[in-house]
KETIDREN-666014 format. One record per residue: x, y, z of N, C-alpha, C in turn. Coordinates in steps of 0.001 Angstrom, whole numbers, plus 500000, padded with zeros to 6 digits. Layout:
<rs>
XYZXYZXYZ...
</rs>
This chain:
<rs>
193404219840761816192008220145761448191116219743762612190340220697763119189473220452764288188042220476763846187251219526764376185843219402764019185000219369765268183825219978765171182844219857766231182224218466766201182254217756767352181653216410767331180156216442766955179830215512766078178414215378765665177958216313764628178776217315764262178363218304763270179361218301762113178967217767760962179924217775759822180180219172759376181427219522759024181688220867758500180936221082757214180575222335756941179762222638755733180451222126754460181790222178754434182543221770753274182374220295752939182002219508753982181868218088753791180771217719752819179826218604752593178723218348751667179236218150750272180343218777749898180854218657748553182308218266748446183008218267749575184454217967749562184705216605750246185101215591749458185309214259749988186482214177750895187504215021750682188661215020751586188233215466752977187439216507753068186975217028754322186084215968755022185215215338754229184317214311754826185138213120755361186105212648754611186935211527755082187570211845756395188152213053756470188842213448757688187889213579758868186725214137758608185726214248759696185231212905760140184932212016759208184444210692759561185473209962760422186705209956760010187768209257760740187922209850762144187830211207762201188006211865763498186868211550764511185628211638764002184506211401764926184393209923765313184746209031764397184767207604764740185845207352765818186977208033765669187995207914766672187597208402768031186860209523768047186326210083769281185357209080769943184550208441769118183629207435769666184426206270770265185476205884769615186277204769770124186933205160771512187368206382771623187905206845772902186858206760774010185592207062773659184492206956774615184347205476775041184337204587774051184204203135774358185341202675775226186530203180774965187705202767775731187575203190777191186789204216777439186644204720778815185482204100779584184801203093778982183615202543779586183911201372780552185143201067780789185516200050781761185529198621781241185361198449779980185450197113779352186909196640779229187081195357779089188451194805778936188432193675777928189610193403777369189803192191776564188849192136775378188314190930775165187445190674774016186229191592774035185657191842775204184454192750775294184805194121774736185975194631775115186380195965774631186638195967773135187311194931772608187590194810771184186264194824770418185328193949770821184053193837770104183240195102770153183256195727771326182471197010771469183053198095770596184359198165770502185012199160769688184727198944768210184902197677767724184613197391766326183158197737765993182246197356766853180794197573766571180471199057766610180918199787767590180573201213767755181051202050766557182326201813766213182900202623765081182246202268763771182020200999763545181378200562762290179962201142762163179173201000763234177803201484763174177766203012762945178674203753763576178715205190763394179067205577761975180094204950761433180511205252760081179421204901759049178813203774759235177748203377758268176593204312758332176233204744759554175099205698759659175419207012759009176592207542759303176980208845758758177133208789757247177708207743756706177842207659755258176468207552754590175548206799755225174221206667754654173525208012754655173818208877755645173187210195755675173827211179754705175171211129754661175895212153753946176282211808752521176383210516752204176680210087750824175791208867750497174454209093750500173543207985750353173635207224749043174200207824748031174290207121746713175581206341746547176503206403747561177784205717747434177710204330748083178507203416747604178634202106748182179688202158749274179640201138750201180594201115751322181127199697751467182411199603751603183079198309751970183739198530753304183220197800754316183779197939755683184248196573756183185334196571756900185841195304757486184749194626758317183964195434759003182986194898759929181609194664759324181452194905758046180139194738757395180133193622756377178939193311755915178761192383754830179244192987753542179941192199752727180447192725751435179326192737750438178722193891750274177652194069749295178266194273747915178073193283747020178766193318745732178195194440744824177207195186745272176752196317744491177896197303744268178865197255745178180018198167745043180759197944743705180694196756743179181448196471741936180928197196740714179652197621740809179035198386739694178868199849740069179412200255741201179324201607741674180553202415741261180365203685740947181509204502740568182209205093741804181531205003742971182117205567744198181929204596745351183004204222745981182977203216747075183851203715748215183274203838749386184030204149750592184587202833751127185885202782751398186553201636751926187022201990753349186437201358754345186711201765755732187137200586756600188018200892757492188379200005758602188050200751759880186902200446760484186442201243761643187418201227762835188200200139762962189146200025764060190311199161763571191391199770763163192572199069762727193539198973763861193821197776764285194673197572765481193813197322766708192877196399766575191961196100767686192738195674768939193766194900768732194515194422769874195128195585770640195731196517769938196356197665770562195306198568771246194147198727770589193031199456771174192672198934772537192719197606772679192320196976773954193413197021775015194592197492774623195723197512775576195958198967775965195073199475776796195165200837777233196491201043778036197286202091777811196996203297777011197696203307775634197928202203775024198618202178773699197928203119772752198763203737771871198230204715770919198370204241769481198896203028769206199160202609767832197993201803767262196832202470767227195617201917766561194968203108765831194110202805764892193652203880763991192255203619763422191727204609762764190492204531761993190836204897760565190394204060759612190683204325758186189411204653757417189427205679756647188319206054755753188899206480754450188553205727753354189083206082752023187929206078751050188089206829749979187117206829748867187815206389747603187238205357746985187629204913745664186617205442744673187093206001743566186190206520742561186736206208741170185930205524740352186270205299738931187661204752738747188046203789739586189260203096739347190437203384740260190334204407741099191503204731741989191029205379743251191961205412744205191703206141745473191762207625745184190785208356745657190761209792745418190739210631746718190485209994747845190492210724749138190680209689750258191223210152751361191393209242752457191846209963753723191638209347754830192069209881756111192359208734757086193342208932757909193692207988758972193722208781760281192848208423761219192871209027762536193616208171763506194502208777764276195093208102765426194545208782766689193389208298767124192649209034768180193422209250769478194187208265769858194912208377771120196044209398771059196433209809769811197358210910769631196686212235769386195319212148769143194573213366768800194901213903767447195268212982766501195685213467765192194917212705764094194612213416763012194045212826761817194882213291760614195287212303759841196150212533758664195281212409757423195260213363756540194249213385755469194829213815754117194178213346753081194616213751751741194230215238751481193277215752752276192910217137752075193955218119752605194749217659753530195848218457754077197012217501754313197657217043753200198623215933753315199758216278754255200259215279754949201438215498755794202619215952754968203420216845755502204662217227754877205764216341755473206332215485754663207315214488755158208639215191755322209132215271756587210431215935756778211602215077756333212754215633756099213920214813755819214156213820756958214662212665756592214890211628757597215859212089758664215516211856759892216418212259761015217255211107761536217153209947760848217882208750761254219120208536760456220160208046761101221414207783760385221272206547759480220324205672759781220080204484758940218580204262758802218182203613757724216732203429757486216049202716758631214771203033758850213947202374759838212765201745759145212510200491759434211380199766758809210383199403759863209101199839759613208013199495760577207649198039760351207472197314761438207099195903761363206026195615762407205303194541762198204297194083763144204906193735764484204178194045765524204591193657766880204579192142767028203578191513766394203340190103766684203666189169765492203610189672764238203752188830763079204684189460762037205912189826762376206781190400761377207171189389760326207010189691759028207383188720757991208867188389758080209230187133757910210616186692758084211556187423757124211093187663755897212018188268754926212418189644755255211636190348756122211981191744756457213261191797757281213566190774758040214852190757758757216038190722757770215902189941756691216960189938755732217024191250754963215842191820754676215822193148754015216503194197754843216220194161756151216819195127757074218335194989757080218836193752757057220250193527757053220884194063755751220182193842754638220629194332753306220704195872753267219723196522753874219665197981753853220432198615754985220910197786755933221510198382757122220506199087757980219268198543758003218138199218758640217857198613759990217125199373760822216607198883762061215112198654761960214616197674762717213210197342762712212513198028763872211355198612763579210591199379764580209200198715764720209019197909765748207699197226765924206640198234766362205459198068765785204263198866766196203013198135765743201861198695766166200589198025765982199980198082764625198893198802764447198054198709763284198795198981761960198298198368760883198879198612759558198867200080759174197753200745759467197648202155759176198676202974759915198842202682761176199832203361761995201245203200761409201532202000760925202840201708760345203069202503759074202068202560758233202196203370757002202306204839757261201471205323758186201522206752758530202803207111759227203433206150759918204695206423760587205772206918759645205679206508758344206645206949757355206442208445757060205214208899757035204983210339756821205451211170758010205530210572759183205829211302760389207316211249760767208156210636759912209580210481760211209801209636761465208829208774761751209076207769762801209754206575762199209433206266760952210141205233760161210380205777758801211054204940757956211324205307756592210641204407755566210127203244756071209491202298755151208630201323755920207635200851755281206794199733755763206652198740754591207091197525754828207049196469753810206369195271754432205301194839753778204487193756754368204094192762753277204164191493753670203632190418752815203197189305753769201963188876753579201523187817754496200075187950754891199337188838754242197891188818754483197334190136754979196703190834754102195910192010754466194738192109753465193820193014753757192668193242752896192633194700752486191762195003751553191727196380751007191563197425752093190730197160753097190487198135754136191700198403755003192657197470755019193865197630755826194790198734755272194755198912753967195743199797753349195133200957752565193874200912752183193313201970751298193539203365751823193088203643753039193195205010753545194654205447753782195468204642754440196839205074754631197627205162753341197336204334752368198013204472751060197589205784750388196300206141750465195865207402749886196602208570750508196746208534751830197432209627752528198924209610752167199506208440752187200947208350751827201233208858750445200399208521749462200540209030748113200455210527748086199474211077748798199292212540748790200501213242749427201173212518750328202385213099750977203629212938750121203513212247749017204659212089748110205464210844748328204966209911749123205644208676749355205436207672748199206304206691748114206182205615747155205268204532747722204321204049746885203459202942747310203301201928746177203303200664746518203067199606745528202887198246746188202580197256745381202673195860745839204165195521745944204465194331746559205858193993746744206564193666745431205814193403744381206425193154743073206517194421742254206186195562742868206292196834742225205046197251741419204031196347741326202829196705740615201929197583741450200973198283740828200112199197741564199183198465742521198837199152743599197819198684744520196449199029743906195639198033743729194339198169743029193211197881744019192205198720744090191116198577745049189761198394744398188803198062745278187461197737744841187384196553743872188137195547744203188146194276743440187094193313744021186693192337743209185754191343743696186305190625744903187565190186744803188265189613745950189020190672746638188664190987747897189215192139748585190561191813749297191027190587749103192334190183749687193409190917748959194217191699749697195314192486749131196509192295750056197256191222749884198108190684750967199393191422751195199852192264750284201173192868750445201207194322750046202161195030750586202248196455750346203643196983750673204084197982749936205271198745750231204918200233750315205231200844751430205129202300751572206504202789752039207104203678751326208452204086751776208805205469751162209883206002751691210441207198751092210914206826749674210668207721748683210950207383747285212407206880747043213319207437747820214750207084747556215053205616747977214185204968748742214430203612749179213721202599748285212821203044747428211942202120746719212720201165745850213653201680745054214380200800744074215116199693744829215776200009745944216505199025746670215628197957747306214529198392747842213574197484748488212991196528747444212522197083746318211946196175745284212954195274744668214169195726744504215229194875743915215538193738744869215594194006746131215840192915747074214726191864747041213499192346747039212340191404747000212318190637745697212642191278744575212674190574743326213710189470743275214819189715743955215889188693743958215647187599744976215126187975746183215052187031747240213634186560747571212627187302747062211265186873747353210841187285748777209621186828749146209100187129750470208865185875751219
</rs>
């Protein structure tokens, strides 16, 4: 899906899937601009977080003025708890990777929660020039790997995932942002992402929406549903995987814990 920068497509006025994809895409384009401004390290990270957050907040205020917004980079306005529509955004997921040019494993997350569940979402991977959206869900190809592949954090892989990989005969695939790891399952780069150890709603809302639309299995590590727009936005664990792996992954966690 291609969009003209700065001009929302006409369908975005009424189609939340289109709007989510456009917002993620243009925020990603803004981040690529920031990446090219010669900043490094903490300055680059802070500039990226700020630029993408400010752009998304401005555009949502213009295009969906009656909706609430929960952003990683913004103040948590509790008005969202009484709103029927809440945008949950992570303006820059994978700040570390964003600052390590030319890494591409960072993302922009834009999701919409409405009346109790996620109803639209998009994850842009700007350095790949791709946006994955519920409006045009990825078609997950058959796995091309002889054994399962589990996406894990580059820097903080949960210890239990090593034991899970051994149980499944799987290989571990380190990569950056949480969104990139979840989307990697839709792309046949991996077959599962299993995480426990600390995340928030904005880390998983958009990629979970896209993964669900693509037909993947999603849940908490105990098998319970992922629930969003809660008063406490801490949502520390998640499973996203090919449906055929779900039972084995959840059974292992139920027996051995995290």
